[in-house]
PyMOL CGO cylinders between C-alpha atoms (Angstrom):
from pymol import cmd
from pymol.cgo import CYLINDER

trace = [
    CYLINDER, 25.10, -27.11, 21.05, 28.73, -26.97, 22.08, 0.3, 1, 1, 1, 1, 1, 1,
    CYLINDER, 28.73, -26.97, 22.08, 28.09, -29.76, 24.58, 0.3, 1, 1, 1, 1, 1, 1,
    CYLINDER, 28.09, -29.76, 24.58, 27.34, -32.17, 21.74, 0.3, 1, 1, 1, 1, 1, 1,
    CYLINDER, 27.34, -32.17, 21.74, 30.96, -31.96, 20.59, 0.3, 1, 1, 1, 1, 1, 1,
    CYLINDER, 30.96, -31.96, 20.59, 32.04, -33.81, 23.73, 0.3, 1, 1, 1, 1, 1, 1,
    CYLINDER, 32.04, -33.81, 23.73, 30.10, -36.90, 22.65, 0.3, 1, 1, 1, 1, 1, 1,
    CYLINDER, 30.10, -36.90, 22.65, 31.58, -37.09, 19.14, 0.3, 1, 1, 1, 1, 1, 1,
    CYLINDER, 31.58, -37.09, 19.14, 34.58, -39.12, 18.09, 0.3, 1, 1, 1, 1, 1, 1,
    CYLINDER, 34.58, -39.12, 18.09, 37.88, -37.37, 17.31, 0.3, 1, 1, 1, 1, 1, 1,
    CYLINDER, 37.88, -37.37, 17.31, 37.31, -37.68, 13.53, 0.3, 1, 1, 1, 1, 1, 1,
    CYLINDER, 37.31, -37.68, 13.53, 33.85, -36.06, 13.64, 0.3, 1, 1, 1, 1, 1, 1,
    CYLINDER, 33.85, -36.06, 13.64, 34.63, -33.25, 16.08, 0.3, 1, 1, 1, 1, 1, 1,
    CYLINDER, 34.63, -33.25, 16.08, 36.33, -30.88, 13.52, 0.3, 1, 1, 1, 1, 1, 1,
    CYLINDER, 36.33, -30.88, 13.52, 33.36, -31.20, 11.15, 0.3, 1, 1, 1, 1, 1, 1,
    CYLINDER, 33.36, -31.20, 11.15, 30.97, -30.53, 13.98, 0.3, 1, 1, 1, 1, 1, 1,
    CYLINDER, 30.97, -30.53, 13.98, 32.91, -27.42, 15.04, 0.3, 1, 1, 1, 1, 1, 1,
    CYLINDER, 32.91, -27.42, 15.04, 33.02, -26.18, 11.46, 0.3, 1, 1, 1, 1, 1, 1,
    CYLINDER, 33.02, -26.18, 11.46, 29.27, -26.68, 11.07, 0.3, 1, 1, 1, 1, 1, 1,
    CYLINDER, 29.27, -26.68, 11.07, 28.67, -25.05, 14.43, 0.3, 1, 1, 1, 1, 1, 1,
    CYLINDER, 28.67, -25.05, 14.43, 30.65, -21.92, 13.38, 0.3, 1, 1, 1, 1, 1, 1,
    CYLINDER, 30.65, -21.92, 13.38, 28.82, -21.83, 10.05, 0.3, 1, 1, 1, 1, 1, 1,
    CYLINDER, 28.82, -21.83, 10.05, 25.40, -21.93, 11.70, 0.3, 1, 1, 1, 1, 1, 1,
    CYLINDER, 25.40, -21.93, 11.70, 26.37, -19.39, 14.35, 0.3, 1, 1, 1, 1, 1, 1,
    CYLINDER, 26.37, -19.39, 14.35, 27.43, -17.00, 11.56, 0.3, 1, 1, 1, 1, 1, 1,
    CYLINDER, 27.43, -17.00, 11.56, 24.15, -17.62, 9.74, 0.3, 1, 1, 1, 1, 1, 1,
    CYLINDER, 24.15, -17.62, 9.74, 22.19, -16.95, 12.92, 0.3, 1, 1, 1, 1, 1, 1,
    CYLINDER, 22.19, -16.95, 12.92, 24.03, -13.63, 13.35, 0.3, 1, 1, 1, 1, 1, 1,
    CYLINDER, 24.03, -13.63, 13.35, 23.25, -12.69, 9.74, 0.3, 1, 1, 1, 1, 1, 1,
    CYLINDER, 23.25, -12.69, 9.74, 19.58, -13.51, 10.23, 0.3, 1, 1, 1, 1, 1, 1,
    CYLINDER, 19.58, -13.51, 10.23, 19.38, -11.58, 13.50, 0.3, 1, 1, 1, 1, 1, 1,
    CYLINDER, 19.38, -11.58, 13.50, 20.91, -8.51, 11.83, 0.3, 1, 1, 1, 1, 1, 1,
    CYLINDER, 20.91, -8.51, 11.83, 18.49, -8.86, 8.92, 0.3, 1, 1, 1, 1, 1, 1,
    CYLINDER, 18.49, -8.86, 8.92, 15.54, -9.14, 11.32, 0.3, 1, 1, 1, 1, 1, 1,
    CYLINDER, 15.54, -9.14, 11.32, 16.62, -5.94, 13.09, 0.3, 1, 1, 1, 1, 1, 1,
    CYLINDER, 16.62, -5.94, 13.09, 16.97, -4.17, 9.73, 0.3, 1, 1, 1, 1, 1, 1,
    CYLINDER, 16.97, -4.17, 9.73, 13.53, -5.34, 8.56, 0.3, 1, 1, 1, 1, 1, 1,
    CYLINDER, 13.53, -5.34, 8.56, 11.88, -4.36, 11.85, 0.3, 1, 1, 1, 1, 1, 1,
    CYLINDER, 11.88, -4.36, 11.85, 13.39, -0.87, 11.55, 0.3, 1, 1, 1, 1, 1, 1,
    CYLINDER, 13.39, -0.87, 11.55, 12.15, -0.61, 7.96, 0.3, 1, 1, 1, 1, 1, 1,
    CYLINDER, 12.15, -0.61, 7.96, 8.69, -1.88, 8.95, 0.3, 1, 1, 1, 1, 1, 1,
    CYLINDER, 8.69, -1.88, 8.95, 8.47, 0.70, 11.74, 0.3, 1, 1, 1, 1, 1, 1,
    CYLINDER, 8.47, 0.70, 11.74, 9.39, 3.50, 9.30, 0.3, 1, 1, 1, 1, 1, 1,
    CYLINDER, 9.39, 3.50, 9.30, 6.80, 2.37, 6.75, 0.3, 1, 1, 1, 1, 1, 1,
    CYLINDER, 6.80, 2.37, 6.75, 4.07, 2.16, 9.40, 0.3, 1, 1, 1, 1, 1, 1,
    CYLINDER, 4.07, 2.16, 9.40, 4.98, 5.66, 10.55, 0.3, 1, 1, 1, 1, 1, 1,
    CYLINDER, 4.98, 5.66, 10.55, 4.65, 7.01, 7.01, 0.3, 1, 1, 1, 1, 1, 1,
    CYLINDER, 4.65, 7.01, 7.01, 1.36, 5.16, 6.54, 0.3, 1, 1, 1, 1, 1, 1,
    CYLINDER, 1.36, 5.16, 6.54, -0.14, 6.92, 9.56, 0.3, 1, 1, 1, 1, 1, 1,
    CYLINDER, -0.14, 6.92, 9.56, -0.08, 10.15, 7.54, 0.3, 1, 1, 1, 1, 1, 1,
    CYLINDER, -0.08, 10.15, 7.54, -2.85, 8.69, 5.39, 0.3, 1, 1, 1, 1, 1, 1,
    CYLINDER, -2.85, 8.69, 5.39, -4.92, 7.22, 8.19, 0.3, 1, 1, 1, 1, 1, 1,
    CYLINDER, -4.92, 7.22, 8.19, -5.53, 10.00, 10.69, 0.3, 1, 1, 1, 1, 1, 1,
    CYLINDER, -5.53, 10.00, 10.69, -8.73, 11.97, 11.24, 0.3, 1, 1, 1, 1, 1, 1,
    CYLINDER, -8.73, 11.97, 11.24, -7.36, 15.16, 9.68, 0.3, 1, 1, 1, 1, 1, 1,
    CYLINDER, -7.36, 15.16, 9.68, -6.48, 13.67, 6.31, 0.3, 1, 1, 1, 1, 1, 1,
    CYLINDER, -6.48, 13.67, 6.31, -8.61, 15.16, 3.53, 0.3, 1, 1, 1, 1, 1, 1,
    CYLINDER, -8.61, 15.16, 3.53, -10.72, 12.69, 1.56, 0.3, 1, 1, 1, 1, 1, 1,
    CYLINDER, -10.72, 12.69, 1.56, -8.65, 13.24, -1.58, 0.3, 1, 1, 1, 1, 1, 1,
    CYLINDER, -8.65, 13.24, -1.58, -5.56, 11.87, 0.19, 0.3, 1, 1, 1, 1, 1, 1,
    CYLINDER, -5.56, 11.87, 0.19, -7.21, 8.89, 1.88, 0.3, 1, 1, 1, 1, 1, 1,
    CYLINDER, -7.21, 8.89, 1.88, -6.81, 5.54, 0.26, 0.3, 1, 1, 1, 1, 1, 1,
    CYLINDER, -6.81, 5.54, 0.26, -9.86, 3.37, -0.06, 0.3, 1, 1, 1, 1, 1, 1,
    CYLINDER, -9.86, 3.37, -0.06, -10.16, -0.29, -0.97, 0.3, 1, 1, 1, 1, 1, 1,
    CYLINDER, -10.16, -0.29, -0.97, -11.37, -0.95, -4.48, 0.3, 1, 1, 1, 1, 1, 1,
    CYLINDER, -11.37, -0.95, -4.48, -15.11, -1.52, -4.45, 0.3, 1, 1, 1, 1, 1, 1,
    CYLINDER, -15.11, -1.52, -4.45, -16.92, -3.89, -6.74, 0.3, 1, 1, 1, 1, 1, 1,
    CYLINDER, -16.92, -3.89, -6.74, -19.24, -2.31, -9.27, 0.3, 1, 1, 1, 1, 1, 1,
    CYLINDER, -19.24, -2.31, -9.27, -22.88, -3.05, -8.69, 0.3, 1, 1, 1, 1, 1, 1,
    CYLINDER, -22.88, -3.05, -8.69, -24.73, -4.53, -11.62, 0.3, 1, 1, 1, 1, 1, 1,
    CYLINDER, -24.73, -4.53, -11.62, -28.12, -3.27, -10.45, 0.3, 1, 1, 1, 1, 1, 1,
    CYLINDER, -28.12, -3.27, -10.45, -28.81, -1.28, -13.62, 0.3, 1, 1, 1, 1, 1, 1,
    CYLINDER, -28.81, -1.28, -13.62, -28.10, 2.13, -15.03, 0.3, 1, 1, 1, 1, 1, 1,
    CYLINDER, -28.10, 2.13, -15.03, -27.07, 5.08, -12.94, 0.3, 1, 1, 1, 1, 1, 1,
    CYLINDER, -27.07, 5.08, -12.94, -29.06, 8.25, -12.47, 0.3, 1, 1, 1, 1, 1, 1,
    CYLINDER, -29.06, 8.25, -12.47, -32.60, 9.10, -11.57, 0.3, 1, 1, 1, 1, 1, 1,
    CYLINDER, -32.60, 9.10, -11.57, -35.40, 6.57, -11.97, 0.3, 1, 1, 1, 1, 1, 1,
    CYLINDER, -35.40, 6.57, -11.97, -37.49, 6.47, -15.15, 0.3, 1, 1, 1, 1, 1, 1,
    CYLINDER, -37.49, 6.47, -15.15, -40.58, 8.68, -15.01, 0.3, 1, 1, 1, 1, 1, 1,
    CYLINDER, -40.58, 8.68, -15.01, -39.14, 10.94, -12.34, 0.3, 1, 1, 1, 1, 1, 1,
    CYLINDER, -39.14, 10.94, -12.34, -40.24, 14.58, -12.88, 0.3, 1, 1, 1, 1, 1, 1,
    CYLINDER, -40.24, 14.58, -12.88, -37.45, 16.88, -14.07, 0.3, 1, 1, 1, 1, 1, 1,
    CYLINDER, -37.45, 16.88, -14.07, -36.36, 19.99, -12.23, 0.3, 1, 1, 1, 1, 1, 1,
    CYLINDER, -36.36, 19.99, -12.23, -34.43, 21.97, -14.86, 0.3, 1, 1, 1, 1, 1, 1,
    CYLINDER, -34.43, 21.97, -14.86, -34.82, 25.69, -15.44, 0.3, 1, 1, 1, 1, 1, 1,
    CYLINDER, -34.82, 25.69, -15.44, -36.83, 26.92, -18.39, 0.3, 1, 1, 1, 1, 1, 1,
    CYLINDER, -36.83, 26.92, -18.39, -35.00, 28.46, -21.35, 0.3, 1, 1, 1, 1, 1, 1,
    CYLINDER, -35.00, 28.46, -21.35, -35.28, 32.20, -21.90, 0.3, 1, 1, 1, 1, 1, 1,
    CYLINDER, -35.28, 32.20, -21.90, -34.90, 34.07, -25.15, 0.3, 1, 1, 1, 1, 1, 1,
    CYLINDER, -34.90, 34.07, -25.15, -31.55, 35.92, -25.30, 0.3, 1, 1, 1, 1, 1, 1,
    CYLINDER, -31.55, 35.92, -25.30, -31.61, 39.71, -24.85, 0.3, 1, 1, 1, 1, 1, 1,
    CYLINDER, -31.61, 39.71, -24.85, -29.07, 40.24, -27.64, 0.3, 1, 1, 1, 1, 1, 1,
    CYLINDER, -29.07, 40.24, -27.64, -26.86, 38.23, -30.00, 0.3, 1, 1, 1, 1, 1, 1,
    CYLINDER, -26.86, 38.23, -30.00, -23.21, 39.08, -30.71, 0.3, 1, 1, 1, 1, 1, 1,
    CYLINDER, -23.21, 39.08, -30.71, -21.47, 37.61, -33.77, 0.3, 1, 1, 1, 1, 1, 1,
    CYLINDER, -21.47, 37.61, -33.77, -17.73, 37.05, -33.31, 0.3, 1, 1, 1, 1, 1, 1,
    CYLINDER, -17.73, 37.05, -33.31, -15.07, 35.90, -35.74, 0.3, 1, 1, 1, 1, 1, 1,
    CYLINDER, -15.07, 35.90, -35.74, -11.82, 34.25, -34.76, 0.3, 1, 1, 1, 1, 1, 1,
    CYLINDER, -11.82, 34.25, -34.76, -8.64, 36.22, -35.51, 0.3, 1, 1, 1, 1, 1, 1,
    CYLINDER, -8.64, 36.22, -35.51, -6.35, 33.20, -34.87, 0.3, 1, 1, 1, 1, 1, 1,
    CYLINDER, -6.35, 33.20, -34.87, -6.90, 29.54, -35.25, 0.3, 1, 1, 1, 1, 1, 1,
]
cmd.load_cgo(trace, "trace")
């Protein structure tokens, strides 16, 4: 870009040099910012690996939100035979009163 200054007239050359310095400074700022963001990105990815390895318990893993199915109610199908235990009569009954509320 410095070679372009040779082809400019004497009146335009100072403006060109000023613009050139301005853009070189901006480029340096952007390069520094890119380095900073890459460092930050690397740190975030490193922290994220703690949640994505094979030894992470299921309670700590993060899952994508699933859509709810609208296929009907949850639970066992209608008419399915139950498998609960039968009630027994209690051996004894104890009456208790509360001393504090």
